[in-house]
C-alpha positions as CSV (number, residue, x, y, z in Angstrom):
1,M,269.2,43.8,96.2
2,A,269.4,45.0,99.8
3,A,266.4,44.5,102.0
4,A,264.2,47.5,102.5
5,L,264.8,49.6,105.7
6,T,261.7,49.5,107.9
7,S,262.3,52.2,110.5
8,I,263.8,55.7,110.8
9,R,266.5,54.3,113.0
10,E,267.5,51.8,110.3
11,I,267.6,54.6,107.7
12,E,269.8,56.8,109.9
13,R,272.2,53.9,110.5
14,E,272.4,53.2,106.8
15,V,273.2,56.8,106.0
16,S,276.0,56.8,108.5
17,A,277.3,53.5,107.3
18,R,277.4,54.7,103.7
19,R,279.3,57.9,104.5
20,T,282.6,56.6,103.1
21,V,284.0,57.7,99.8
22,P,284.4,54.7,97.4
23,G,288.0,53.5,97.4
24,S,288.8,55.4,100.6
25,E,288.6,54.7,104.3
26,A,287.7,58.3,105.1
27,P,284.1,59.5,105.4
28,Y,283.0,62.0,102.8
29,Q,282.6,65.6,103.8
30,R,278.9,66.4,103.7
31,T,278.2,69.3,101.3
32,S,274.5,69.6,101.6
33,V,273.0,73.1,101.4
34,M,269.4,72.1,102.2
35,T,267.1,69.2,102.8
36,H,265.0,68.7,99.7
37,T,261.8,66.7,100.3
38,A,259.5,65.6,97.6
39,W,255.9,64.1,97.9
40,V,255.5,61.8,94.9
41,P,252.2,59.9,94.3
42,P,252.5,56.9,92.0
43,E,251.4,58.8,88.8
44,W,254.3,61.3,89.3
45,V,257.2,58.9,90.0
46,E,258.8,58.9,86.5
47,A,258.6,62.7,86.1
48,A,259.9,63.3,89.7
49,E,262.9,61.0,89.2
50,D,263.8,62.7,85.9
51,A,263.7,66.1,87.5
52,L,265.8,65.0,90.5
53,A,268.4,63.4,88.3
54,G,269.3,66.8,86.9
55,L,269.7,68.5,90.3
56,A,272.3,66.5,92.3
57,E,275.5,68.3,91.1
58,R,273.9,71.8,91.2
59,H,272.2,71.5,94.6
60,P,274.0,69.1,96.9
61,S,271.4,68.1,99.4
62,R,269.8,65.5,101.5
63,T,266.8,64.6,99.4
64,I,263.9,62.7,101.0
65,V,261.5,61.3,98.4
66,L,258.2,60.2,99.9
67,F,256.1,57.7,98.0
68,P,252.6,57.6,99.6
69,Q,250.9,54.2,99.2
70,P,247.8,54.5,101.5
71,N,246.2,51.2,100.2
72,E,249.2,49.0,101.3
73,E,249.7,47.3,104.6
74,D,250.9,49.7,107.4
75,G,254.6,50.4,107.6
76,L,257.5,52.1,105.8
77,E,260.1,50.9,103.4
78,G,263.2,52.9,102.8
79,D,266.5,52.8,100.9
80,V,269.5,55.1,100.7
81,D,271.7,56.2,97.8
82,I,274.9,58.2,98.2
83,D,276.3,59.9,95.0
84,V,279.8,61.5,94.8
85,Y,280.6,64.0,92.1
86,P,284.1,65.4,91.5
87,V,284.2,69.2,91.1
88,G,287.9,69.7,90.5
89,G,290.8,70.6,92.7
90,G,290.5,67.3,94.5
91,R,287.1,68.3,95.8
92,Q,283.9,66.5,95.5
93,V,280.2,67.0,96.1
94,C,278.2,64.3,97.8
95,T,274.5,63.9,97.8
96,E,272.2,61.7,100.0
97,T,268.9,60.4,98.6
98,I,266.5,58.7,100.9
99,R,263.5,57.1,99.3
100,I,260.7,56.1,101.6
101,R,257.5,54.3,100.7
102,L,254.8,55.3,103.2
103,N,252.3,52.4,103.4
104,G,248.8,52.5,104.9
105,P,248.3,55.0,107.7
106,R,251.9,56.2,107.5
107,A,250.9,58.1,104.3
108,A,248.7,60.3,106.4
109,A,251.5,61.4,108.8
110,P,254.7,62.0,106.7
111,A,255.9,64.9,108.9
112,S,256.7,62.4,111.7
113,V,258.9,60.4,109.3
114,V,260.6,63.5,107.8
115,Q,261.4,65.5,110.9
116,P,264.1,63.1,112.4
117,L,265.9,63.1,109.0
118,L,266.1,66.8,108.4
119,L,269.6,68.3,108.5
120,P,270.0,70.8,111.3
121,D,270.3,74.5,110.6
122,L,269.6,74.1,106.9
123,P,266.5,75.2,104.9
124,V,263.9,72.6,104.1
125,F,262.2,72.6,100.7
126,L,259.1,70.6,99.8
127,R,258.2,69.8,96.2
128,W,254.6,68.6,96.1
129,R,253.7,66.7,93.0
130,G,250.1,67.1,91.9
131,A,247.4,69.2,93.6
132,P,247.9,69.7,97.4
133,P,245.0,68.4,99.5
134,F,244.6,71.7,101.4
135,G,243.4,71.0,105.0
136,E,244.3,67.3,105.1
137,P,246.8,66.0,107.7
138,A,249.5,64.8,105.3
139,F,249.9,68.2,103.6
140,E,249.3,70.4,106.7
141,G,251.8,68.4,108.7
142,L,254.6,68.8,106.2
143,I,253.8,72.5,105.7
144,D,254.6,73.0,109.4
145,V,258.1,71.5,109.1
146,V,259.3,73.0,105.9
147,D,260.5,76.5,104.9
148,R,259.4,76.6,101.3
149,L,256.8,74.8,99.3
150,I,257.3,74.3,95.5
151,V,254.3,73.3,93.4
152,D,253.5,73.3,89.7
153,S,249.9,74.4,89.3
154,T,250.1,73.1,85.7
155,E,249.5,69.7,87.4
156,W,246.2,70.8,88.9
157,A,242.7,70.3,87.5
158,D,239.7,72.7,87.6
159,L,241.6,76.0,87.8
160,P,241.3,78.6,89.1
161,A,239.4,77.1,92.1
162,P,242.4,75.4,93.7
163,Y,244.2,78.7,94.0
164,A,241.8,79.6,96.8
165,G,243.5,77.0,99.0
166,L,246.9,78.2,98.1
167,T,246.1,81.8,99.2
168,G,245.4,80.4,102.7
169,I,248.9,79.2,103.3
170,F,250.9,82.2,102.0
171,D,251.5,83.5,105.6
172,R,252.6,80.0,106.8
173,V,255.2,79.0,104.2
174,V,257.0,80.6,101.2
175,V,255.4,79.3,98.0
176,S,257.0,78.9,94.6
177,D,255.0,77.8,91.5
178,I,256.8,76.3,88.5
179,A,253.9,77.3,86.3
180,W,254.6,80.9,87.3
181,A,258.3,80.5,86.5
182,R,257.3,79.3,83.0
183,T,255.7,82.7,82.3
184,S,258.9,84.6,83.3
185,R,259.8,85.4,79.7
186,W,256.4,86.7,78.9
187,R,255.7,89.0,81.9
188,P,258.5,91.5,81.4
189,H,257.9,91.3,77.6
190,L,254.2,92.3,78.1
191,A,255.2,95.0,80.6
192,S,257.5,96.5,78.0
193,L,254.4,97.2,75.9
194,W,253.4,99.9,78.4
195,P,251.5,102.2,78.0
196,D,249.7,100.5,75.1
197,I,248.8,97.6,77.5
198,A,247.4,100.0,80.2
199,N,243.8,99.7,79.2
200,V,243.7,96.1,78.0
201,K,240.2,94.5,78.5
202,K,240.8,91.0,77.3
203,I,243.7,88.6,76.8
204,R,243.8,85.3,74.9
205,V,246.5,82.9,76.1
206,T,247.6,79.8,74.2
207,G,249.2,77.7,76.9
208,T,248.4,75.6,79.9
209,A,245.4,76.6,82.1
210,A,247.8,77.6,84.9
211,Q,249.8,79.9,82.6
212,A,246.7,81.5,81.3
213,Q,245.1,82.0,84.7
214,L,248.3,83.4,86.3
215,L,249.0,85.8,83.4
216,A,245.4,87.1,83.6
217,G,245.6,87.4,87.4
218,W,249.0,89.2,87.1
219,L,247.5,91.7,84.7
220,R,244.4,92.3,86.8
221,T,246.4,93.1,89.9
222,R,249.1,95.1,88.2
223,L,246.6,97.2,86.1
224,K,244.0,97.3,88.9
225,H,241.0,96.7,86.6
226,P,239.2,93.6,85.3
227,V,240.8,91.7,82.5
228,E,238.8,89.0,80.7
229,L,240.6,85.8,79.9
230,E,240.2,83.6,76.9
231,H,242.2,80.3,77.0
232,E,243.4,78.2,74.1
233,P,244.8,74.9,75.6
234,S,248.3,74.0,74.7
235,D,251.1,72.1,76.5
236,H,253.4,75.2,76.1
237,L,253.0,78.9,76.3
238,D,252.7,79.5,72.6
239,G,251.2,83.0,72.4
240,V,249.3,85.9,73.9
241,E,246.9,88.2,72.3
242,I,246.0,91.6,73.7
243,D,242.5,92.8,72.8
244,G,242.7,90.7,69.6
245,E,246.3,91.6,68.6
246,A,249.1,89.1,68.9
247,A,251.9,90.2,71.2
248,P,255.4,89.7,69.8
249,F,257.0,86.5,70.9
250,P,259.7,87.0,73.6
251,P,263.3,86.0,72.9
252,G,264.9,82.9,74.5
253,D,264.1,79.3,74.9
254,P,261.9,77.8,77.7
255,P,264.0,76.0,80.4
256,D,263.7,72.3,81.0
257,P,262.1,70.9,84.2
258,S,265.3,70.4,86.1
259,D,266.4,74.0,85.4
260,L,263.0,75.3,86.6
261,L,263.2,73.4,89.8
262,S,266.8,74.4,90.3
263,E,266.0,78.0,90.0
264,E,263.2,77.7,92.6
265,L,265.6,76.0,95.0
266,D,267.8,79.2,94.8
267,R,265.0,81.4,96.1
268,F,264.2,82.0,99.7
269,D,262.0,85.1,99.9
270,R,258.3,85.5,99.3
271,D,257.2,86.5,95.8
272,R,254.5,89.1,96.5
273,I,253.8,89.7,92.9
274,Y,253.1,85.9,92.4
275,E,250.9,85.9,95.5
276,D,248.9,88.9,94.1
277,A,248.6,87.1,90.7
278,V,247.2,84.0,92.5
279,R,244.6,86.1,94.2
280,G,243.9,87.9,90.9
281,T,242.9,84.5,89.3
282,L,240.0,84.4,91.7
283,E,238.6,87.9,90.7
């Protein structure tokens, strides 16, 4: 097993040294369309690696995975993986994955590690696992160097209170929420019940807390009147009742985690309806 890389310069050298297609003397043609950064605390490592495994061929990118380890001795440890995927016609897609363990104080200043590794003139996405620590240096520094933040508020506790912190960064970075994406089949389906849904006073959502809060916030801001929320916890969005009547179940199957993340990586503009829904959770 190769020794860990302990500086940004060593990581950059390793990426350059690995830029040769296996079995060939020629360097591969970089096909990255973005820099994809992920902040992955220890409890999220397995889930993050599973999601990333399904993205490589669909979104060729330089992926920088940050593993904060604030209780370790100061320093960083990195490694580099290059994957090459044939796509037909003699062409191939190449992806670069840089994994960096941020030890000790380094975990509080990830932006200084990430910036030198960003690909120039390409968008930068940040997938933050778990609840963001709004106002803390590690999070705030990264927000200032990325174009888009992707969260999954299903991973957050004590909702809806954390949404207040999210509303404070909407004007600084484009935000996507995978929990909101998981409601995508239900929202147009509920909207199709118009005008019967116009005067709804209460909804009961069987799903995650994030799905329930966001659907209620969405209805409040779309209908422009209070809507009471009753939440029945479930790992999946299994049903919605409108003033005591069950809404018909929408067609289609829920997407898997890699598909959800892939869809968010295809979006670049602000989702104003989502932003309104987040604000609506706090009403």
